[in-house]
Backbone as numpy.savetxt, mean C-alpha at the origin, in Angstrom:
# Nx Ny Nz CAx CAy CAz Cx Cy Cz
16.92 -9.38 -15.94 16.26 -9.53 -14.64 15.87 -8.16 -14.10
14.63 -8.04 -13.61 14.20 -6.83 -12.91 14.30 -7.09 -11.42
15.14 -6.29 -10.73 15.29 -6.39 -9.29 14.39 -5.34 -8.65
13.35 -5.80 -7.96 12.37 -4.90 -7.33 12.63 -4.83 -5.84
12.98 -3.63 -5.35 13.31 -3.45 -3.94 12.03 -3.20 -3.15
11.79 -4.04 -2.13 10.60 -3.92 -1.30 10.96 -3.37 0.07
10.05 -2.55 0.61 10.28 -1.99 1.94 8.93 -1.61 2.54
8.93 -1.27 3.84 7.70 -0.85 4.51 6.84 -2.02 4.93
5.58 -1.70 5.27 4.63 -2.71 5.72 3.91 -3.36 4.56
2.88 -4.13 4.87 2.20 -4.94 3.87 1.59 -4.08 2.76
0.94 -2.96 3.11 0.34 -2.11 2.09 1.37 -1.58 1.11
2.51 -1.11 1.63 3.58 -0.64 0.75 4.12 -1.76 -0.12
4.33 -2.93 0.47 4.84 -4.06 -0.30 3.89 -4.45 -1.43
2.59 -4.36 -1.19 1.62 -4.70 -2.23 1.74 -3.75 -3.42
1.88 -2.46 -3.15 2.09 -1.52 -4.24 3.37 -1.85 -5.01
4.44 -2.10 -4.29 5.72 -2.39 -4.94 5.66 -3.68 -5.75
5.00 -4.70 -5.19 4.87 -5.95 -5.93 4.04 -5.77 -7.20
2.90 -5.11 -7.08 2.02 -4.91 -8.24 2.74 -4.13 -9.34
3.47 -3.09 -8.95 4.22 -2.30 -9.94 5.32 -3.13 -10.58
5.99 -3.94 -9.78 7.07 -4.77 -10.30 6.55 -5.83 -11.27
5.41 -6.45 -10.92 4.82 -7.45 -11.81 4.49 -6.83 -13.17
3.90 -5.65 -13.15 3.51 -4.99 -14.39 4.75 -4.58 -15.19
5.76 -4.03 -14.51 6.96 -3.58 -15.20 7.74 -4.75 -15.79
7.83 -5.85 -15.06 8.56 -7.02 -15.58 7.90 -7.57 -16.83
6.57 -7.51 -16.89 5.86 -7.95 -18.09 6.14 -7.01 -19.26
6.12 -5.69 -18.99 6.36 -4.74 -20.08 7.78 -4.84 -20.61
8.74 -5.11 -19.71 10.14 -5.20 -20.14 10.49 -6.58 -20.67
9.64 -7.57 -20.41 9.94 -8.94 -20.82 11.09 -9.53 -20.02
11.23 -9.11 -18.74 12.32 -9.59 -17.90 11.78 -10.43 -16.75
12.60 -11.35 -16.27 12.25 -12.11 -15.08 12.23 -11.18 -13.87
11.50 -11.59 -12.83 11.31 -10.73 -11.66 12.00 -11.32 -10.43
12.87 -10.51 -9.82 13.48 -10.86 -8.54 12.96 -9.90 -7.48
12.34 -10.41 -6.44 11.86 -9.59 -5.33 12.98 -9.48 -4.30
13.40 -8.24 -4.03 14.53 -7.98 -3.15 14.02 -7.50 -1.80
14.12 -8.37 -0.78 13.71 -8.06 0.59 14.90 -7.68 1.47
16.03 -7.33 0.87 17.24 -7.09 1.66 17.12 -5.86 2.56
16.14 -5.00 2.32 15.88 -3.85 3.19 15.75 -4.30 4.65
15.16 -5.49 4.87 14.92 -6.00 6.22 16.11 -6.80 6.75
16.98 -7.26 5.84 18.15 -8.06 6.20 17.77 -9.17 7.18
16.72 -9.89 6.84 16.24 -11.00 7.66 15.73 -12.09 6.74
15.68 -13.30 7.26 15.22 -14.44 6.47 13.87 -14.91 7.00
12.89 -15.13 6.12 11.57 -15.58 6.59 11.65 -16.95 7.22
10.87 -17.12 8.26 10.81 -18.40 8.97 9.46 -19.06 8.73
9.47 -20.35 8.53 8.22 -21.08 8.33 7.39 -21.10 9.61
8.07 -20.94 10.76 7.37 -21.02 12.04 6.81 -19.68 12.49
7.55 -18.62 12.24 7.11 -17.34 12.79 7.66 -16.17 11.98
6.94 -15.09 12.04 7.35 -13.84 11.40 6.88 -12.72 12.32
7.54 -12.57 13.48 7.01 -11.69 14.53 6.82 -10.25 14.10
7.63 -9.75 13.19 7.50 -8.37 12.75 6.60 -8.23 11.51
6.08 -9.34 11.00 5.19 -9.28 9.86 5.86 -8.78 8.59
7.14 -9.11 8.42 7.89 -8.59 7.27 7.57 -9.32 5.97
7.14 -10.57 6.09 7.06 -11.42 4.91 5.65 -11.96 4.65
4.64 -11.22 5.08 3.26 -11.69 4.89 2.86 -11.70 3.42
3.62 -11.03 2.57 3.33 -11.05 1.14 3.36 -12.48 0.60
4.13 -13.36 1.24 4.22 -14.75 0.79 2.96 -15.54 1.14
2.05 -14.95 1.91 0.78 -15.61 2.20 -0.17 -15.52 1.01
0.21 -14.73 0.02 -0.62 -14.54 -1.17 -0.05 -15.33 -2.35
-0.80 -15.35 -3.43 -0.42 -16.12 -4.61 0.48 -15.31 -5.55
1.54 -14.74 -4.98 2.40 -13.87 -5.76 3.28 -14.68 -6.72
3.71 -14.02 -7.79 4.52 -14.67 -8.82 5.87 -13.96 -8.92
6.93 -14.73 -8.97 8.28 -14.19 -9.07 9.19 -15.30 -9.56
10.41 -14.92 -9.94 11.38 -15.90 -10.44 12.50 -16.17 -9.45
12.84 -15.18 -8.62 13.87 -15.39 -7.61 13.70 -14.38 -6.48
14.45 -14.60 -5.39 14.31 -13.79 -4.18 15.68 -13.42 -3.63
15.74 -12.27 -2.95 16.93 -11.84 -2.23 16.48 -11.43 -0.82
17.24 -11.87 0.21 16.86 -11.55 1.59 17.95 -10.81 2.37
19.18 -10.84 1.91 20.26 -10.23 2.70 21.04 -9.22 1.88
21.74 -8.34 2.58 22.60 -7.36 1.91 23.71 -8.07 1.13
24.20 -9.18 1.68 25.25 -9.93 0.99 24.75 -10.44 -0.36
23.54 -11.00 -0.37 22.97 -11.48 -1.62 22.78 -10.33 -2.61
22.33 -9.18 -2.10 22.13 -8.03 -2.96 23.43 -7.68 -3.69
24.53 -7.56 -2.95 25.80 -7.15 -3.55 26.35 -8.22 -4.48
26.08 -9.47 -4.17 26.53 -10.55 -5.05 25.74 -10.57 -6.35
24.43 -10.30 -6.26 23.57 -10.42 -7.44 23.63 -9.20 -8.36
23.52 -8.00 -7.76 23.47 -6.82 -8.62 24.07 -5.59 -7.95
25.21 -5.77 -7.29 25.87 -4.70 -6.56 26.13 -3.44 -7.39
26.76 -3.54 -8.56 27.03 -2.33 -9.36 25.74 -1.61 -9.78
24.74 -2.35 -10.16 23.47 -1.73 -10.56 22.79 -1.08 -9.35
22.91 -1.70 -8.20 22.35 -1.12 -6.97 23.04 0.20 -6.64
24.35 0.27 -6.82 25.08 1.51 -6.54 24.65 2.63 -7.49
24.40 2.28 -8.75 23.86 3.27 -9.68 22.51 3.79 -9.21
21.67 2.88 -8.74 20.34 3.26 -8.26 20.45 4.17 -7.04
21.35 3.85 -6.11 21.53 4.67 -4.91 22.03 6.07 -5.29
22.91 6.17 -6.28 23.41 7.48 -6.71 22.28 8.31 -7.30
21.40 7.67 -8.07 20.25 8.39 -8.64 19.32 8.89 -7.54
19.09 8.06 -6.52 18.23 8.47 -5.41 18.83 9.64 -4.64
20.14 9.64 -4.46 20.80 10.76 -3.77 20.65 12.05 -4.58
20.72 11.92 -5.90 20.52 13.10 -6.75 19.11 13.64 -6.58
18.11 12.75 -6.61 16.71 13.19 -6.44 16.51 13.85 -5.08
17.12 13.27 -4.04 16.97 13.82 -2.69 17.58 15.21 -2.62
18.77 15.37 -3.18 19.40 16.69 -3.19 18.61 17.70 -3.99
18.02 17.26 -5.09 17.21 18.15 -5.92 16.00 18.66 -5.14
15.36 17.75 -4.41 14.16 18.14 -3.67 14.49 19.09 -2.52
15.67 18.93 -1.91 16.06 19.83 -0.83 16.36 21.23 -1.37
16.86 21.30 -2.61 17.23 22.58 -3.20 16.03 23.33 -3.74
15.10 22.60 -4.36 14.03 23.26 -5.11 12.64 23.13 -4.49
12.50 22.45 -3.33 11.21 22.45 -2.67 10.56 21.10 -2.59
9.45 21.04 -1.82 8.83 19.78 -1.42 8.26 18.96 -2.58
7.77 19.60 -3.64 7.18 18.85 -4.76 8.13 18.73 -5.95
9.39 19.12 -5.76 10.32 19.13 -6.88 10.87 17.74 -7.20
10.83 16.82 -6.21 11.40 15.50 -6.47 10.66 14.81 -7.60
9.33 14.89 -7.59 8.56 14.26 -8.66 8.91 14.87 -10.01
9.16 16.18 -10.04 9.54 16.84 -11.29 10.89 16.31 -11.78
11.83 16.14 -10.85 13.15 15.61 -11.22 13.03 14.17 -11.71
12.21 13.36 -11.02 12.01 11.97 -11.44 11.41 11.90 -12.83
10.45 12.77 -13.09 9.79 12.79 -14.40 10.77 13.24 -15.50
11.57 14.25 -15.20 12.53 14.78 -16.16 13.62 13.76 -16.51
14.08 13.04 -15.51 15.20 12.11 -15.69 14.76 10.72 -16.17
13.47 10.42 -16.09 12.99 9.05 -16.36 13.43 8.50 -17.72
13.27 9.24 -18.83 13.67 8.65 -20.12 15.14 8.22 -20.14
16.02 9.07 -19.60 17.45 8.78 -19.58 17.77 7.65 -18.60
17.22 7.74 -17.37 17.51 6.73 -16.34 16.94 5.37 -16.74
15.71 5.36 -17.29 15.08 4.10 -17.70 15.82 3.47 -18.86
15.93 4.21 -19.97 16.49 3.65 -21.19 17.98 3.37 -21.07
18.73 4.35 -20.54 20.17 4.21 -20.53 20.71 3.27 -19.47
20.07 3.25 -18.29 20.63 2.51 -17.16 19.69 1.44 -16.59
18.44 1.41 -17.00 17.51 0.44 -16.43 17.17 0.75 -14.99
17.14 2.06 -14.64 16.83 2.48 -13.28 15.43 3.08 -13.26
14.55 2.49 -12.45 13.15 2.94 -12.35 12.91 3.36 -10.90
13.13 4.64 -10.63 13.02 5.17 -9.27 11.88 6.15 -9.17
10.96 5.90 -8.25 9.83 6.80 -8.03 9.45 6.73 -6.57
9.52 7.86 -5.88 9.20 7.86 -4.45 7.72 7.61 -4.21
6.86 8.24 -5.00 5.44 8.16 -4.68 4.55 8.28 -5.91
4.69 9.34 -6.69 3.75 9.68 -7.75 3.94 8.80 -8.99
2.98 8.92 -9.92 3.10 8.17 -11.17 4.07 8.88 -12.10
5.07 8.14 -12.57 6.04 8.64 -13.53 6.01 7.69 -14.72
5.82 8.22 -15.91 5.80 7.38 -17.11 7.11 6.61 -17.22
7.00 5.32 -17.55 8.18 4.46 -17.65 8.50 4.17 -19.11
9.81 4.05 -19.39 10.29 3.84 -20.75 11.05 2.53 -20.84
11.06 1.89 -22.02 11.82 0.64 -22.19 13.30 0.89 -21.93
14.02 -0.16 -21.58 15.45 -0.03 -21.30 16.27 -0.90 -22.24
17.48 -0.44 -22.53 18.41 -1.25 -23.31 19.29 -2.11 -22.40
19.14 -1.91 -21.07 19.96 -2.63 -20.10 19.47 -4.06 -19.91
20.40 -4.97 -19.76 20.04 -6.38 -19.53 19.37 -6.56 -18.18
19.84 -5.82 -17.17 19.24 -5.85 -15.84 18.65 -4.49 -15.51
17.57 -4.49 -14.70 16.91 -3.25 -14.30 16.64 -3.28 -12.80
16.50 -2.09 -12.20 16.20 -1.95 -10.78 14.98 -1.06 -10.61
14.03 -1.49 -9.80 12.84 -0.70 -9.48 12.84 -0.39 -8.00
12.68 0.88 -7.66 12.67 1.29 -6.26 11.63 2.38 -6.03
11.23 2.58 -4.77 10.26 3.62 -4.44 8.93 3.03 -3.99
8.09 3.89 -3.44 6.79 3.44 -2.91 5.75 3.29 -4.01
5.78 4.14 -5.06 5.03 3.94 -6.29 3.53 3.74 -6.03
2.92 4.64 -5.28 1.54 4.45 -4.85 0.55 5.04 -5.85
0.38 4.32 -6.95 -0.61 4.69 -7.97 -1.00 3.45 -8.75
-2.30 3.26 -8.91 -2.79 2.12 -9.69 -2.38 2.23 -11.15
-2.07 3.42 -11.62 -1.74 3.61 -13.03 -0.55 2.76 -13.47
0.31 2.40 -12.53 1.45 1.55 -12.87 1.03 0.15 -13.29
-0.04 -0.36 -12.69 -0.40 -1.76 -12.92 -1.85 -1.94 -13.37
-2.51 -0.87 -13.80 -3.91 -0.96 -14.19 -4.12 -1.94 -15.34
-3.15 -2.06 -16.21 -3.28 -2.96 -17.37 -3.41 -4.42 -16.96
-2.89 -4.77 -15.78 -3.00 -6.16 -15.31 -3.73 -6.21 -13.97
-4.65 -5.27 -13.75 -5.35 -5.17 -12.47 -6.05 -6.46 -12.08
-6.71 -7.12 -13.03 -7.44 -8.35 -12.71 -6.48 -9.45 -12.24
-5.29 -9.53 -12.84 -4.30 -10.51 -12.41 -3.78 -10.18 -11.01
-3.52 -8.91 -10.77 -3.01 -8.49 -9.46 -4.02 -8.84 -8.37
-5.30 -8.59 -8.62 -6.32 -8.88 -7.61 -6.42 -10.38 -7.34
-6.21 -11.20 -8.35 -6.20 -12.66 -8.13 -4.98 -13.08 -7.32
-3.83 -12.52 -7.65 -2.59 -12.91 -6.98 -2.56 -12.43 -5.53
-3.27 -11.34 -5.24 -3.30 -10.83 -3.86 -4.54 -11.32 -3.13
-4.85 -12.58 -3.34 -5.82 -13.32 -2.54 -5.06 -14.31 -1.67
-5.46 -14.41 -0.41 -4.76 -15.30 0.50 -4.88 -16.76 0.06
-3.82 -17.50 0.29 -3.81 -18.90 -0.10 -4.72 -19.76 0.78
-4.88 -19.36 2.02 -5.61 -20.18 2.99 -6.92 -19.50 3.41
-7.92 -20.27 3.84 -9.18 -19.68 4.32 -9.01 -19.01 5.66
-10.01 -18.25 6.12 -9.91 -17.61 7.43 -9.67 -18.63 8.54
-8.99 -18.18 9.57 -8.75 -19.05 10.72 -10.07 -19.39 11.39
-10.03 -20.40 12.27 -11.24 -20.81 12.98 -11.81 -19.65 13.79
-10.93 -18.84 14.37 -11.38 -17.71 15.19 -12.03 -16.62 14.36
-11.58 -16.45 13.11 -12.08 -15.36 12.27 -13.20 -15.77 11.32
-13.43 -17.07 11.16 -14.38 -17.54 10.14 -15.78 -16.98 10.35
-16.27 -17.02 11.59 -17.63 -16.53 11.86 -17.73 -15.03 11.63
-16.71 -14.27 12.06 -16.70 -12.83 11.85 -16.65 -12.49 10.37
-15.86 -13.23 9.63 -15.75 -13.03 8.18 -17.11 -13.21 7.51
-17.82 -14.27 7.85 -19.14 -14.51 7.25 -20.15 -13.46 7.71
-20.05 -13.03 8.95 -20.93 -11.98 9.46 -20.75 -10.70 8.66
-19.52 -10.34 8.39 -19.24 -9.12 7.61 -19.78 -9.27 6.18
-19.53 -10.40 5.58 -19.94 -10.62 4.18 -21.46 -10.63 4.03
-22.18 -11.00 5.07 -23.64 -11.14 4.96 -24.37 -9.86 5.37
-23.63 -8.79 5.68 -24.27 -7.54 6.10 -23.89 -6.41 5.15
-24.58 -5.29 5.31 -24.22 -4.08 4.54 -23.07 -3.41 5.30
-21.92 -4.10 5.23 -20.79 -3.76 6.09 -20.02 -2.55 5.57
-19.65 -1.70 6.49 -18.81 -0.53 6.20 -17.51 -0.69 6.96
-16.40 -0.73 6.24 -15.09 -0.77 6.88 -14.67 0.65 7.24
-14.42 0.89 8.51 -13.92 2.18 8.99 -12.51 1.93 9.50
-11.51 2.44 8.78 -10.12 2.16 9.15 -9.50 3.38 9.81
-9.12 3.22 11.07 -8.53 4.30 11.87 -7.03 4.05 11.98
-6.26 4.80 11.23 -4.79 4.64 11.20 -4.15 5.65 12.14
-3.43 5.12 13.14 -2.71 6.00 14.06 -1.25 5.54 14.12
-0.89 4.74 15.10 0.47 4.22 15.16 1.52 5.30 15.02
2.49 5.10 14.10 3.56 6.07 13.93 3.08 7.38 13.34
1.89 7.40 12.72 1.35 8.66 12.21 1.15 9.68 13.34
0.86 9.17 14.54 0.59 10.05 15.67 1.86 10.47 16.42
3.01 10.03 15.95 4.27 10.36 16.61 4.74 11.76 16.22
5.55 12.37 17.07 6.09 13.70 16.79 6.99 13.68 15.56
7.70 12.57 15.36 8.65 12.47 14.26 7.97 12.59 12.90
6.74 12.08 12.78 6.05 12.08 11.49 4.91 13.08 11.41
4.79 13.93 12.43 3.66 14.87 12.47 3.67 15.84 11.29
4.84 16.18 10.79 4.91 17.11 9.67 4.67 16.48 8.32
4.61 15.15 8.27 4.44 14.45 6.99 3.05 13.85 6.84
2.59 13.13 7.86 1.31 12.42 7.76 0.22 13.07 8.61
-0.95 13.13 8.04 -2.12 13.57 8.79 -2.69 12.42 9.59
-3.24 12.70 10.74 -4.03 11.72 11.49 -5.48 12.16 11.36
-6.29 11.35 10.70 -7.69 11.71 10.48 -8.42 11.87 11.82
-9.24 12.88 11.92 -9.92 13.21 13.18 -11.16 12.34 13.39
-11.62 12.23 14.63 -12.89 11.53 14.88 -14.04 12.14 14.09
-14.01 13.47 13.87 -15.08 14.14 13.12 -15.10 13.68 11.67
-13.93 13.41 11.10 -13.88 12.90 9.73 -14.61 11.56 9.63
-14.33 10.66 10.55 -14.97 9.34 10.52 -16.48 9.47 10.76
-16.86 10.37 11.64 -18.28 10.58 11.92 -19.01 11.08 10.68
-18.41 12.07 9.98 -19.04 12.60 8.77 -19.07 11.55 7.66
-18.03 10.74 7.58 -18.02 9.66 6.60 -19.12 8.65 6.85
-19.32 8.31 8.12 -20.38 7.37 8.48 -21.75 7.97 8.19
-21.93 9.25 8.47 -23.21 9.91 8.18 -23.51 9.89 6.69
-22.50 10.15 5.87 -22.68 10.12 4.41 -23.12 8.74 3.95
-22.48 7.70 4.48 -22.83 6.34 4.08 -24.19 5.92 4.62
-24.56 6.41 5.79 -25.88 6.09 6.36 -26.99 6.65 5.48
-26.73 7.79 4.82 -27.72 8.38 3.92 -27.84 7.60 2.62
-26.78 6.92 2.22 -26.75 6.20 0.95 -27.10 4.72 1.09
-27.05 4.20 2.33 -27.10 2.75 2.55 -28.20 2.39 3.55
-28.88 1.31 3.27 -29.92 0.84 4.19 -29.32 -0.13 5.20
-29.52 0.14 6.47 -29.06 -0.71 7.57 -27.55 -1.00 7.52
-26.72 0.04 7.47 -25.27 -0.21 7.47 -24.79 -0.68 8.84
-23.77 -1.50 8.83 -23.09 -1.92 10.05 -21.64 -1.46 9.92
-21.18 -0.65 10.88 -19.84 -0.08 10.81 -18.86 -0.96 11.57
-17.88 -1.48 10.85 -16.82 -2.30 11.46 -15.57 -1.44 11.55
-15.14 -1.15 12.77 -14.01 -0.26 13.00 -12.74 -1.08 13.19
-11.78 -0.86 12.30 -10.48 -1.51 12.37 -9.44 -0.45 12.69
-8.48 -0.78 13.55 -7.48 0.21 13.92 -6.22 -0.45 14.46
-5.08 0.21 14.24 -3.84 -0.24 14.88 -3.76 0.25 16.32
-4.78 1.01 16.74 -4.91 1.46 18.14 -6.38 1.28 18.54
-6.83 0.03 18.70 -8.26 -0.24 18.91 -8.83 0.38 20.17
-8.05 0.49 21.23 -8.56 1.11 22.46 -8.85 2.59 22.23
-7.95 3.28 21.54 -8.19 4.69 21.22 -9.43 4.83 20.35
-9.54 3.97 19.35 -10.69 4.04 18.45 -12.00 3.81 19.21
-12.01 2.84 20.10 -13.23 2.54 20.86 -13.64 3.72 21.73
-12.67 4.44 22.27 -12.96 5.54 23.18 -13.22 6.87 22.48
-12.84 6.98 21.21 -12.92 8.28 20.55 -13.78 8.33 19.29
-14.02 7.19 18.66 -14.80 7.19 17.42 -16.26 6.94 17.76
-17.12 7.91 17.44 -18.55 7.82 17.70 -19.30 7.87 16.37
-19.95 6.77 16.02 -20.66 6.68 14.76 -22.14 6.45 15.02
-22.99 7.06 14.20 -24.44 6.89 14.34 -24.86 5.64 13.58
-25.14 4.59 14.30 -25.52 3.32 13.69 -24.85 2.17 14.40
-25.22 0.97 14.03 -24.63 -0.22 14.65 -23.13 -0.25 14.38
-22.36 -0.37 15.44 -20.90 -0.29 15.32 -20.26 -1.48 16.02
-19.29 -2.08 15.33 -18.53 -3.20 15.88 -17.06 -2.83 15.84
-16.44 -2.74 17.01 -15.00 -2.44 17.08 -14.24 -3.77 17.05
-13.43 -3.95 16.03 -12.71 -5.21 15.86 -11.48 -5.23 16.74
-11.42 -6.21 17.60 -10.27 -6.37 18.48 -9.62 -7.72 18.21
-8.57 -7.98 18.95 -7.89 -9.25 18.80 -6.58 -9.07 18.05
-5.63 -9.92 18.34 -4.32 -9.87 17.69 -4.32 -10.82 16.51
-4.16 -10.28 15.33 -4.10 -11.11 14.12 -3.07 -10.53 13.16
-2.64 -11.35 12.24 -1.68 -10.90 11.24 -2.31 -9.84 10.35
-1.47 -8.97 9.80 -1.96 -7.88 8.95 -2.74 -8.42 7.76
-2.29 -9.51 7.17 -2.99 -10.06 6.01 -4.38 -10.57 6.38
-4.54 -11.09 7.60 -5.86 -11.56 8.05 -6.77 -10.37 8.34
-6.22 -9.30 8.91 -6.99 -8.08 9.13 -7.47 -7.50 7.80
-6.57 -7.52 6.82 -6.91 -6.97 5.51 -8.02 -7.78 4.85
-8.02 -9.09 5.05 -9.09 -9.92 4.48 -10.45 -9.54 5.08
-10.49 -9.32 6.38 -11.75 -8.92 7.02 -12.21 -7.56 6.50
-11.28 -6.63 6.34 -11.62 -5.31 5.84 -12.16 -5.40 4.40
-11.53 -6.21 3.59 -11.93 -6.34 2.18 -13.26 -7.06 2.02
-13.73 -7.74 3.08 -15.03 -8.40 3.03 -16.17 -7.41 3.16
-15.86 -6.17 3.54 -16.89 -5.13 3.64 -17.29 -4.66 2.24
-18.42 -3.93 2.18 -18.90 -3.43 0.89 -18.61 -1.95 0.71
-18.61 -1.20 1.79 -18.34 0.24 1.75 -17.14 0.53 2.64
-16.53 1.71 2.43 -15.27 1.99 3.12 -15.17 3.46 3.51
-14.74 3.70 4.75 -14.27 5.02 5.17 -12.80 4.80 5.49
-11.94 5.19 4.57 -10.53 4.86 4.71 -9.74 6.01 5.30
-8.57 5.70 5.79 -7.62 6.72 6.25 -6.59 6.92 5.15
-5.66 7.84 5.36 -4.60 8.11 4.39 -3.48 7.08 4.57
-3.79 5.86 4.21 -2.92 4.72 4.48 -2.95 3.76 3.31
-1.79 3.24 2.92 -1.74 2.26 1.83 -2.49 0.99 2.22
-2.49 0.65 3.50 -3.23 -0.52 3.98 -4.73 -0.32 3.75
-5.24 0.88 4.05 -6.63 1.23 3.76 -6.91 1.10 2.27
-6.00 1.62 1.47 -6.18 1.64 0.01 -6.40 0.22 -0.51
-5.56 -0.71 -0.06 -5.68 -2.08 -0.55 -6.93 -2.77 -0.03
-7.41 -2.39 1.14 -8.66 -2.98 1.64 -9.80 -2.71 0.67
-9.93 -1.45 0.22 -11.02 -1.14 -0.70 -10.74 -1.68 -2.10
-9.48 -1.71 -2.51 -9.14 -2.17 -3.86 -9.40 -3.67 -4.02
-9.16 -4.41 -2.96 -9.34 -5.87 -3.01 -10.73 -6.29 -2.52
-11.65 -5.36 -2.46 -13.02 -5.66 -2.01 -13.56 -6.90 -2.72
-14.07 -7.85 -1.93 -14.51 -9.13 -2.47 -15.94 -9.08 -3.02
-16.63 -7.97 -2.79 -18.04 -7.87 -3.18 -18.20 -6.78 -4.23
-19.43 -6.57 -4.66 -19.70 -5.43 -5.53 -19.49 -4.18 -4.68
-18.42 -3.46 -4.98 -18.01 -2.37 -4.10 -19.00 -1.22 -4.16
-19.29 -0.67 -2.98 -20.20 0.46 -2.88 -19.44 1.78 -2.85
-19.62 2.55 -1.81 -19.04 3.88 -1.69 -17.73 3.83 -0.92
-16.75 4.60 -1.40 -15.48 4.75 -0.70 -15.33 6.22 -0.31
-15.22 6.46 0.99 -14.97 7.80 1.52 -13.50 7.89 1.89
-12.84 8.98 1.47 -11.41 9.14 1.71 -11.10 10.56 2.15
-10.00 10.76 2.86 -9.61 12.12 3.26 -9.17 12.94 2.05
-9.52 14.20 2.03 -9.21 15.05 0.88 -7.73 15.39 0.80
-7.00 15.24 1.90 -5.55 15.44 1.91 -4.88 14.16 2.38
-3.80 13.78 1.71 -3.08 12.56 2.07 -1.88 12.85 2.96
-1.24 13.99 2.69 -0.04 14.36 3.44 -0.25 15.68 4.17
0.36 15.80 5.34 0.22 17.02 6.13 0.97 18.18 5.50
2.06 17.88 4.78 2.91 18.94 4.22 2.48 19.39 2.83
1.33 18.88 2.36 0.82 19.32 1.06 1.43 18.60 -0.13
2.25 17.58 0.11 2.85 16.84 -0.99 1.77 16.20 -1.85
1.96 16.28 -3.15 0.97 15.74 -4.07 1.11 14.23 -4.19
0.01 13.58 -4.57 0.01 12.13 -4.72 -0.95 11.72 -5.82
-0.70 10.55 -6.40 -1.58 9.99 -7.43 -2.30 8.76 -6.91
-2.48 8.68 -5.60 -3.09 7.48 -5.00 -4.61 7.48 -5.11
-5.22 8.66 -5.33 -6.68 8.76 -5.34 -7.28 8.05 -6.56
-8.48 7.51 -6.36 -9.23 6.90 -7.46 -10.45 7.77 -7.77
-10.90 7.67 -9.02 -11.90 8.61 -9.53 -13.24 8.57 -8.81
-13.63 7.42 -8.29 -14.98 7.27 -7.74 -15.06 7.52 -6.24
-14.00 8.03 -5.63 -14.01 8.25 -4.19 -14.79 9.51 -3.81
-15.39 9.47 -2.64 -16.01 10.65 -2.04 -15.02 11.25 -1.04
-14.60 12.49 -1.28 -13.55 13.09 -0.46 -14.14 14.02 0.59
-13.62 13.90 1.82 -14.05 14.76 2.93 -12.81 15.35 3.61
-12.97 16.55 4.15 -11.90 17.13 4.95 -11.64 16.26 6.16
-10.38 16.12 6.50 -10.04 15.23 7.62 -9.43 15.99 8.79
């Protein structure tokens, strides 16, 4: 059994799910999705924090874990091994610098994978090796398509919503699909907090303006659809040359992502949610504009795709 630990918001969960699906196939092991990070149980009636929207998609798995108690009952000893490995990586990065963790993960991967069935990666792509262990654990954000590129077509099918757009969103969805739509995603939220200022960049209004100008030169009659977790700020600060529609309204993250993916072109932010919007594009994808830096502290990442147009943010 491969126990895949999920955490974060919908964009992060999608990366973790896609990586877990690919790894379980390569190892020939059943897949257990471990949601114990949230220590909550999904409700059929409501999910106020949006923790379990992944179940709105056609995901495939063999079993599920939702609580810490279940975690310790199912694979407690293996989980403790995984936690010890993560503590080692964390200590290594504190001793040797900001980009040293990936080096430690890469160096230890053959031993950790083969000997213990531990697949730990905070962010970058680390080559994975077969394991002799009956059970395996996968952890980390793992933000690189290289983990699941071999089954990309399956992942894109599985990450389609089970249900059609709501009555309120149906007309907007068709409007976006019938136009030369450009998704402009303005990510703020916790990125704009003092606590995360040293880690995440907040893309400037000038970045979005230059991205829109680039697409206006490449595209005939573009319509810019602005999506944001802070729509009032976006409406007051983002100025784009061309027809612009600021998307408002309270909707689930998965429904917002569907509207974004209905666009043809993208000006994305340094956000996993942005990444999946362009990756799951429902049309013949056009141009993707992305920030040239993903992290404020200069940390390296393998999240970029080859065909993106990069601009300073």
